[in-house]
N, C-alpha and C positions, 0 to 999 in steps of 0.2 A: 639212891646212889646215880649219879648221871652219866650218859654212856657219851661218849664227843665222836663228832663226826670231822673228822681232816680235811680241809678243804683247801687245801694249798698251802703256797710260804708268804711269808712276809713281802717279798721281792713281788707278788703274782699282783700287786693293789701299785696303785703309783702313791707315793707321798699326796696330801692335800687329795687326795683321789678315793673314788670306791669300787666294785667291782658286784654285782649281785651271783646270790647262790639258790636253784633252783631245786627242794627238796620236794621228791612225790607226796603230793596231798596237803603240800603248805603253799601258803603266799612267799611272795618272791622274800627274800631275804637281801638288804645292801649291809657288805659291809665295809668299815672304813677304815681307813688308817691316817692318821693326822701329822702333822711334821714334824711331832719329835716322838714319833714311830709307836702308838696306840693305837690297839683296832677293838673298832667298838662294832656290833652288828645287831641292827633294828630291820622293825617288818619295812619294806620300802616304800611306806606308802605315809604322804602325809597327814595328820590326823585333822587337816583342813578340808584338804578336797582330792587327797589320796595323789595327786603330786606322785610323781617316782624322787624318792627322795636324792638315789645312787647317783640323779644328774645333776643333785645337784652342787652347792660350792662349799667345800670343809675350810670352814677357817676357826682357830683354836682348835677347842674340843667340841665343835657343833657344827651344823650345817644347812644351812639354807635352803630350801626350798627352791625348785626352778621355778615352780607355778606362778608364788605369790609373796617371796622372798620369808616365808616364815622362817624360822629358826629356832631347832630344833638339839637342846643338849644329847648327846650322842652317849652320854654315863646313864641319863632318866628317861631319856624319850620325851621328855616334857618339852612344848611350845614354850619360848622363854618372853619374855616384855609384858606387854600387855594380852596378848594371845593366848587362847586357852586350849588345851588340848594335851591326846600325850598316843604315841607311837608305841605297840611293842618292842622292849628290851629285849637282847639273845644273848644267851650266856657264851661267853667267849671267851680264849685262853689264847698265850701262846706258850709254845714247848721246843726248844731245840730250831727254834725259825721256822714252823710250823704254824697256822694257824689251827684249831680246833671250835667249833661249836657246838653249843649242846644237842642231842641228838631232838627232833622235835617234839616225842610222847614225853620226853622228859621236861618239854619248856612248856606241854597243855598238864604236865598235872602241877608244875609251882606255880601256874596261872588261878 
């Protein structure tokens, strides 16, 4: 059974932008909001050189790493095109305008 952590409202994240969430004992998480108001969460590291994905440009349902422009699919964490690698995805959902992410222990058990 998944336990959920409330991290704020949809309005806390700019459209086509991100914010970071820090959870004790875990890597920083990046929570993204797309132009069509879908929300995704990834570990805040590009699989290439560990660039901070939260500082990248969100386009469609992808984010471009700010260091070397690798495109990462927000739904899967997978690098796109000829690039190879994957960033861990964090389960996220919206309820009544609130954003909830899976508790870290639940994330580790699913891995």
